[in-house]
BATOR-248358 format. One line per field, with one value per residue (C-alpha): x, y, z; residue number from 1. Coordinates in nm, 2 decimals, padded with zeros to 4 digits. Layout:
c1 = [X | ...]
c2 = [Y | ...]
c3 = [Z | ...]
k = [NUM | ...]
***
This chain:
c1 = [09.09 | 09.13 | 09.15 | 08.83 | 08.69 | 08.82 | 08.65 | 08.30 | 08.30 | 08.35 | 08.07 | 07.86 | 07.92 | 07.64 | 07.67 | 07.47 | 07.33 | 07.60 | 07.90 | 07.87 | 08.00 | 08.11 | 08.13 | 07.75 | 07.58 | 07.43 | 07.30 | 07.04 | 07.19 | 07.52 | 07.64 | 07.57 | 07.32 | 07.64 | 07.81 | 07.88 | 07.99 | 08.23 | 08.39 | 08.42 | 08.61 | 08.83 | 08.92 | 08.97 | 09.16 | 09.44 | 09.49 | 09.53 | 09.81 | 09.99 | 09.99 | 10.35 | 10.36 | 10.64 | 10.43 | 10.08 | 09.99 | 09.67 | 09.46 | 09.17 | 08.86 | 08.72 | 08.71 | 08.38 | 08.61 | 08.83 | 08.75 | 08.40 | 08.34 | 08.67 | 08.65 | 08.99 | 09.15 | 09.37 | 09.24 | 09.06 | 08.81 | 09.07 | 09.37 | 09.13 | 09.09 | 09.47 | 09.53 | 09.26 | 09.12 | 09.01 | 08.95 | 08.63 | 08.47 | 08.13 | 08.01 | 07.76 | 07.99 | 08.12 | 08.51 | 08.49 | 08.62 | 08.97 | 09.07 | 09.41 | 09.55 | 09.50 | 09.69 | 10.00 | 10.03 | 10.01 | 10.25 | 10.51 | 10.44 | 10.50 | 10.85 | 10.96 | 10.87 | 10.68 | 10.30 | 10.27 | 10.48 | 10.23 | 09.88 | 09.66 | 09.37 | 09.20 | 09.10 | 08.76 | 08.70 | 08.38 | 08.28 | 08.19 | 07.94 | 07.78 | 07.41 | 07.22 | 07.58 | 07.69 | 07.93 | 08.12 | 08.38 | 08.38 | 08.62 | 08.54 | 08.39 | 08.53 | 08.28 | 08.32 | 08.72 | 08.64 | 08.41 | 08.66 | 08.99 | 08.95 | 08.93 | 09.28 | 09.40 | 09.30 | 09.40 | 09.77 | 09.76 | 09.70 | 09.92 | 10.22 | 10.44 | 10.75 | 10.59 | 10.27 | 10.28 | 09.98 | 09.89 | 09.77 | 09.64 | 09.33 | 09.50 | 09.79 | 09.60 | 09.40 | 09.66 | 09.86 | 10.11 | 10.06 | 10.22 | 10.57 | 10.56 | 10.36 | 10.34 | 10.16 | 09.83 | 09.82 | 09.54 | 09.51 | 09.85 | 09.99 | 10.11 | 10.51 | 10.55 | 10.32 | 10.56 | 10.87 | 10.78 | 10.68 | 11.01 | 11.20 | 11.02 | 10.92 | 11.24]
c2 = [14.45 | 14.20 | 13.79 | 13.85 | 14.01 | 13.71 | 13.49 | 13.64 | 13.67 | 13.29 | 13.21 | 13.50 | 13.31 | 13.14 | 12.81 | 12.56 | 12.27 | 12.02 | 12.26 | 12.28 | 12.57 | 12.49 | 12.82 | 12.90 | 12.54 | 12.27 | 11.94 | 11.86 | 11.49 | 11.58 | 11.90 | 12.06 | 12.31 | 12.64 | 12.42 | 12.73 | 12.93 | 12.68 | 12.62 | 13.01 | 13.06 | 12.73 | 12.93 | 13.23 | 13.09 | 12.90 | 13.21 | 13.41 | 13.19 | 13.19 | 13.59 | 13.57 | 13.25 | 13.13 | 12.93 | 12.90 | 12.52 | 12.54 | 12.20 | 12.14 | 12.15 | 12.07 | 11.68 | 11.53 | 11.38 | 11.71 | 12.05 | 11.98 | 11.91 | 12.11 | 12.41 | 12.44 | 12.27 | 11.96 | 11.92 | 11.65 | 11.69 | 11.44 | 11.70 | 12.00 | 11.76 | 11.71 | 12.09 | 12.13 | 12.50 | 12.72 | 12.45 | 12.22 | 12.00 | 12.10 | 11.72 | 11.51 | 11.22 | 11.08 | 11.17 | 11.37 | 11.24 | 11.18 | 11.22 | 11.03 | 11.35 | 11.58 | 11.33 | 11.31 | 11.68 | 11.78 | 11.47 | 11.66 | 11.99 | 11.81 | 11.66 | 11.99 | 12.19 | 12.44 | 12.38 | 12.73 | 12.86 | 12.75 | 12.79 | 12.55 | 12.66 | 12.55 | 12.66 | 12.56 | 12.62 | 12.45 | 12.10 | 11.93 | 11.60 | 11.43 | 11.52 | 11.32 | 11.21 | 11.44 | 11.22 | 11.22 | 11.36 | 11.50 | 11.70 | 12.05 | 12.16 | 12.44 | 12.70 | 12.59 | 12.66 | 12.98 | 13.06 | 12.99 | 13.13 | 13.49 | 13.42 | 13.21 | 13.52 | 13.76 | 13.50 | 13.50 | 13.95 | 13.93 | 13.71 | 13.76 | 13.43 | 13.38 | 13.05 | 12.95 | 12.55 | 12.37 | 12.06 | 11.85 | 11.95 | 12.11 | 12.37 | 12.38 | 12.52 | 12.73 | 12.89 | 12.96 | 13.21 | 13.26 | 12.92 | 12.92 | 12.53 | 12.21 | 11.88 | 11.58 | 11.54 | 11.29 | 11.08 | 10.76 | 10.67 | 10.98 | 10.98 | 10.90 | 11.18 | 11.43 | 11.36 | 11.42 | 11.71 | 11.88 | 11.78 | 11.97 | 12.25 | 12.33 | 12.13]
c3 = [09.73 | 09.97 | 10.07 | 10.28 | 09.98 | 09.71 | 09.95 | 10.02 | 09.61 | 09.57 | 09.84 | 09.61 | 09.28 | 09.14 | 09.01 | 08.85 | 08.95 | 08.90 | 09.07 | 09.44 | 09.58 | 09.93 | 10.07 | 10.01 | 09.95 | 10.19 | 10.11 | 10.43 | 10.42 | 10.39 | 10.57 | 10.90 | 10.94 | 10.94 | 10.73 | 10.45 | 10.74 | 10.87 | 10.54 | 10.51 | 10.81 | 10.78 | 10.45 | 10.59 | 10.88 | 10.64 | 10.48 | 10.74 | 10.84 | 10.49 | 10.44 | 10.28 | 10.08 | 09.81 | 09.59 | 09.51 | 09.43 | 09.21 | 09.11 | 08.89 | 09.12 | 09.48 | 09.50 | 09.71 | 10.01 | 10.04 | 09.97 | 09.91 | 10.27 | 10.43 | 10.21 | 10.11 | 09.84 | 09.85 | 10.23 | 10.43 | 10.72 | 10.89 | 10.81 | 11.00 | 11.27 | 11.31 | 11.30 | 11.52 | 11.62 | 11.43 | 11.19 | 11.16 | 10.97 | 10.83 | 10.71 | 10.90 | 10.87 | 11.19 | 11.21 | 10.86 | 10.49 | 10.39 | 10.05 | 09.91 | 09.69 | 10.01 | 10.19 | 09.93 | 09.90 | 10.26 | 10.31 | 10.08 | 10.21 | 10.54 | 10.45 | 10.27 | 10.59 | 10.37 | 10.49 | 10.55 | 10.27 | 10.05 | 09.97 | 09.80 | 09.53 | 09.27 | 08.90 | 09.00 | 09.36 | 09.34 | 09.33 | 09.00 | 09.00 | 08.80 | 08.79 | 09.06 | 09.24 | 09.46 | 09.60 | 09.30 | 09.10 | 08.73 | 08.54 | 08.51 | 08.16 | 07.98 | 08.07 | 08.45 | 08.45 | 08.27 | 08.59 | 08.85 | 08.68 | 08.78 | 09.16 | 09.10 | 08.95 | 09.21 | 09.48 | 09.29 | 09.24 | 09.62 | 09.75 | 09.50 | 09.50 | 09.38 | 09.22 | 09.07 | 09.02 | 08.85 | 08.94 | 08.63 | 08.30 | 08.39 | 08.61 | 08.35 | 08.05 | 08.29 | 08.40 | 08.12 | 08.15 | 08.55 | 08.59 | 08.65 | 08.66 | 08.63 | 08.86 | 08.82 | 08.97 | 09.23 | 09.14 | 08.90 | 08.91 | 08.96 | 09.32 | 09.28 | 09.00 | 09.18 | 09.45 | 09.28 | 09.10 | 09.41 | 09.56 | 09.30 | 09.25 | 09.65 | 09.80]
k = [1 | 2 | 3 | 4 | 5 | 6 | 7 | 8 | 9 | 10 | 11 | 12 | 13 | 14 | 15 | 16 | 17 | 18 | 19 | 20 | 21 | 22 | 23 | 24 | 25 | 26 | 27 | 28 | 29 | 30 | 31 | 32 | 33 | 34 | 35 | 36 | 37 | 38 | 39 | 40 | 41 | 42 | 43 | 44 | 45 | 46 | 47 | 48 | 49 | 50 | 51 | 52 | 53 | 54 | 55 | 56 | 57 | 58 | 59 | 60 | 61 | 62 | 63 | 64 | 65 | 66 | 67 | 68 | 69 | 70 | 71 | 72 | 73 | 74 | 75 | 76 | 77 | 78 | 79 | 80 | 81 | 82 | 83 | 84 | 85 | 86 | 87 | 88 | 89 | 90 | 91 | 92 | 93 | 94 | 95 | 96 | 97 | 98 | 99 | 100 | 101 | 102 | 103 | 104 | 105 | 106 | 107 | 108 | 109 | 110 | 111 | 112 | 113 | 114 | 115 | 116 | 117 | 118 | 119 | 120 | 121 | 122 | 123 | 124 | 125 | 126 | 127 | 128 | 129 | 130 | 131 | 132 | 133 | 134 | 135 | 136 | 137 | 138 | 139 | 140 | 141 | 142 | 143 | 144 | 145 | 146 | 147 | 148 | 149 | 150 | 151 | 152 | 153 | 154 | 155 | 156 | 157 | 158 | 159 | 160 | 161 | 162 | 163 | 164 | 165 | 166 | 167 | 168 | 169 | 170 | 171 | 172 | 173 | 174 | 175 | 176 | 177 | 178 | 179 | 180 | 181 | 182 | 183 | 184 | 185 | 186 | 187 | 188 | 189 | 190 | 191 | 192 | 193 | 194 | 195 | 196 | 197 | 198 | 199 | 200 | 201 | 202 | 203]
***
Protein backbone atom coordinates (compact mmCIF):
# COMPACT_ATOMS: atom_id res chain seq x y z
CA UNK A 1 0.00 0.00 0.00
CA UNK A 2 1.31 3.45 -0.91
CA UNK A 3 0.22 7.07 -1.11
CA UNK A 4 0.26 6.81 -4.90
CA UNK A 5 -2.18 3.90 -4.69
CA UNK A 6 -4.35 5.82 -2.24
CA UNK A 7 -4.60 8.81 -4.58
CA UNK A 8 -5.33 6.49 -7.52
CA UNK A 9 -8.11 4.79 -5.56
CA UNK A 10 -9.67 8.13 -4.58
CA UNK A 11 -9.58 9.12 -8.25
CA UNK A 12 -11.25 5.85 -9.26
CA UNK A 13 -14.00 6.03 -6.63
CA UNK A 14 -17.51 6.10 -8.09
CA UNK A 15 -19.55 9.01 -6.75
CA UNK A 16 -23.16 10.14 -7.23
CA UNK A 17 -23.97 13.21 -9.40
CA UNK A 18 -24.06 15.59 -6.43
CA UNK A 19 -20.55 14.62 -5.32
CA UNK A 20 -17.75 15.94 -7.52
CA UNK A 21 -14.62 13.80 -7.43
CA UNK A 22 -11.91 16.44 -8.12
CA UNK A 23 -9.34 13.78 -8.99
CA UNK A 24 -11.56 12.28 -11.70
CA UNK A 25 -14.31 14.71 -12.75
CA UNK A 26 -14.27 17.85 -14.86
CA UNK A 27 -16.92 20.29 -16.06
CA UNK A 28 -16.49 21.83 -19.53
CA UNK A 29 -17.45 25.31 -18.33
CA UNK A 30 -15.35 25.26 -15.13
CA UNK A 31 -12.26 23.11 -15.58
CA UNK A 32 -9.24 23.06 -17.84
CA UNK A 33 -9.24 20.05 -20.21
CA UNK A 34 -6.59 18.23 -18.14
CA UNK A 35 -7.97 19.35 -14.76
CA UNK A 36 -8.19 15.93 -13.04
CA UNK A 37 -4.59 15.14 -14.04
CA UNK A 38 -3.45 18.51 -12.67
CA UNK A 39 -5.24 17.92 -9.37
CA UNK A 40 -3.86 14.41 -8.95
CA UNK A 41 -0.35 15.80 -9.52
CA UNK A 42 -1.04 18.55 -6.95
CA UNK A 43 -2.05 16.03 -4.30
CA UNK A 44 0.92 13.76 -4.95
CA UNK A 45 3.37 16.67 -4.82
CA UNK A 46 1.75 17.95 -1.63
CA UNK A 47 2.03 14.56 0.09
CA UNK A 48 5.58 13.99 -1.16
CA UNK A 49 6.65 17.23 0.54
CA UNK A 50 5.28 15.98 3.88
CA UNK A 51 6.52 12.38 4.17
CA UNK A 52 6.50 12.19 7.98
CA UNK A 53 3.96 14.70 9.30
CA UNK A 54 3.38 14.98 13.01
CA UNK A 55 -0.33 15.70 12.44
CA UNK A 56 -3.18 15.11 10.04
CA UNK A 57 -5.91 17.75 10.05
CA UNK A 58 -9.13 16.17 8.83
CA UNK A 59 -11.90 18.46 7.64
CA UNK A 60 -15.42 17.78 6.47
CA UNK A 61 -15.41 17.82 2.66
CA UNK A 62 -13.90 19.68 -0.28
CA UNK A 63 -15.20 23.24 -0.62
CA UNK A 64 -15.96 24.59 -4.07
CA UNK A 65 -13.50 27.46 -3.73
CA UNK A 66 -10.80 25.18 -2.30
CA UNK A 67 -10.17 21.51 -2.87
CA UNK A 68 -12.75 21.25 -5.63
CA UNK A 69 -10.26 23.03 -7.89
CA UNK A 70 -6.89 22.64 -6.12
CA UNK A 71 -7.32 18.95 -5.29
CA UNK A 72 -5.95 19.58 -1.77
CA UNK A 73 -8.07 19.96 1.36
CA UNK A 74 -8.26 23.47 2.86
CA UNK A 75 -6.21 24.83 -0.03
CA UNK A 76 -7.19 27.29 -2.75
CA UNK A 77 -5.78 27.93 -6.20
CA UNK A 78 -4.49 31.30 -4.96
CA UNK A 79 -2.32 29.41 -2.47
CA UNK A 80 -1.07 27.08 -5.20
CA UNK A 81 0.03 30.16 -7.14
CA UNK A 82 1.97 31.36 -4.09
CA UNK A 83 3.62 27.96 -3.69
CA UNK A 84 4.67 27.87 -7.34
CA UNK A 85 5.86 24.84 -9.32
CA UNK A 86 5.03 21.99 -9.40
CA UNK A 87 1.57 23.09 -8.21
CA UNK A 88 -0.91 24.38 -10.77
CA UNK A 89 -4.46 25.70 -11.04
CA UNK A 90 -7.04 23.55 -12.77
CA UNK A 91 -10.01 25.88 -13.21
CA UNK A 92 -10.76 28.14 -16.15
CA UNK A 93 -11.09 31.14 -13.85
CA UNK A 94 -8.41 33.74 -14.44
CA UNK A 95 -6.21 33.92 -11.36
CA UNK A 96 -7.90 30.98 -9.66
CA UNK A 97 -10.16 30.86 -6.62
CA UNK A 98 -9.55 31.83 -3.01
CA UNK A 99 -11.23 30.36 0.10
CA UNK A 100 -11.50 31.87 3.57
CA UNK A 101 -11.15 28.56 5.44
CA UNK A 102 -8.00 27.77 3.44
CA UNK A 103 -6.57 31.20 4.27
CA UNK A 104 -7.23 30.69 7.99
CA UNK A 105 -5.79 27.17 8.20
CA UNK A 106 -2.63 27.90 6.22
CA UNK A 107 -2.23 31.19 8.05
CA UNK A 108 -1.93 29.35 11.36
CA UNK A 109 0.38 26.71 9.88
CA UNK A 110 2.64 29.44 8.53
CA UNK A 111 2.57 31.25 11.89
CA UNK A 112 3.63 28.07 13.69
CA UNK A 113 6.17 27.13 11.00
CA UNK A 114 4.26 23.86 10.68
CA UNK A 115 3.23 23.87 7.02
CA UNK A 116 5.41 20.85 6.22
CA UNK A 117 4.64 19.05 9.48
CA UNK A 118 0.90 18.78 8.84
CA UNK A 119 -1.12 17.02 6.15
CA UNK A 120 -4.57 18.36 5.32
CA UNK A 121 -7.26 15.90 4.23
CA UNK A 122 -11.04 15.62 4.28
CA UNK A 123 -13.33 12.98 5.72
CA UNK A 124 -15.11 13.22 2.37
CA UNK A 125 -12.38 13.83 -0.26
CA UNK A 126 -15.07 14.98 -2.69
CA UNK A 127 -17.14 18.14 -3.17
CA UNK A 128 -20.79 17.84 -2.04
CA UNK A 129 -23.02 20.38 -3.74
CA UNK A 130 -26.77 21.00 -4.02
CA UNK A 131 -28.38 19.56 -7.15
CA UNK A 132 -27.88 21.90 -10.08
CA UNK A 133 -25.53 24.20 -8.14
CA UNK A 134 -21.94 23.04 -8.69
CA UNK A 135 -20.51 26.29 -7.27
CA UNK A 136 -22.05 25.85 -3.83
CA UNK A 137 -21.38 23.71 -0.77
CA UNK A 138 -23.62 21.47 1.32
CA UNK A 139 -23.01 19.27 4.31
CA UNK A 140 -22.15 15.68 3.34
CA UNK A 141 -24.70 12.98 4.01
CA UNK A 142 -24.02 9.99 6.24
CA UNK A 143 -23.48 7.69 3.26
CA UNK A 144 -20.99 10.12 1.74
CA UNK A 145 -19.03 10.28 4.99
CA UNK A 146 -19.00 6.47 5.05
CA UNK A 147 -17.74 6.45 1.46
CA UNK A 148 -14.81 8.73 2.28
CA UNK A 149 -13.77 7.47 5.70
CA UNK A 150 -11.77 4.42 4.49
CA UNK A 151 -9.50 6.74 2.48
CA UNK A 152 -8.82 8.81 5.59
CA UNK A 153 -8.10 5.67 7.59
CA UNK A 154 -5.62 4.54 4.93
CA UNK A 155 -3.92 7.94 4.93
CA UNK A 156 -3.49 7.86 8.71
CA UNK A 157 -2.17 4.29 8.55
CA UNK A 158 0.36 5.19 5.85
CA UNK A 159 1.60 8.39 7.50
CA UNK A 160 1.48 7.34 11.15
CA UNK A 161 1.08 10.86 12.59
CA UNK A 162 1.22 11.46 16.33
CA UNK A 163 -1.91 13.61 16.09
CA UNK A 164 -5.12 13.28 14.09
CA UNK A 165 -7.10 16.47 14.57
CA UNK A 166 -10.74 16.75 13.55
CA UNK A 167 -11.71 20.13 12.12
CA UNK A 168 -15.41 20.45 12.92
CA UNK A 169 -18.10 18.13 14.22
CA UNK A 170 -18.62 16.12 11.02
CA UNK A 171 -14.96 15.16 10.96
CA UNK A 172 -14.99 14.44 14.70
CA UNK A 173 -17.95 12.09 14.33
CA UNK A 174 -16.43 10.32 11.35
CA UNK A 175 -13.00 9.90 12.94
CA UNK A 176 -14.24 8.43 16.20
CA UNK A 177 -11.36 6.86 18.12
CA UNK A 178 -8.89 7.91 15.42
CA UNK A 179 -9.12 11.54 16.56
CA UNK A 180 -6.65 12.73 19.16
CA UNK A 181 -8.10 16.24 19.24
CA UNK A 182 -10.72 18.55 17.76
CA UNK A 183 -10.89 22.20 16.73
CA UNK A 184 -13.78 24.36 15.61
CA UNK A 185 -14.29 24.55 11.86
CA UNK A 186 -13.24 28.02 10.66
CA UNK A 187 -16.42 28.63 8.64
CA UNK A 188 -19.53 30.45 9.90
CA UNK A 189 -17.93 32.46 12.65
CA UNK A 190 -15.47 29.82 13.80
CA UNK A 191 -12.25 31.47 12.63
CA UNK A 192 -11.01 32.71 16.01
CA UNK A 193 -11.82 29.46 17.82
CA UNK A 194 -10.19 27.45 15.04
CA UNK A 195 -6.99 29.49 15.23
CA UNK A 196 -6.86 29.21 19.01
CA UNK A 197 -7.48 25.47 18.89
CA UNK A 198 -4.77 24.86 16.30
CA UNK A 199 -2.26 26.95 18.25
CA UNK A 200 -3.01 24.96 21.40
CA UNK A 201 -2.64 21.58 19.68
CA UNK A 202 0.20 22.33 17.27
CA UNK A 203 2.11 25.15 18.96
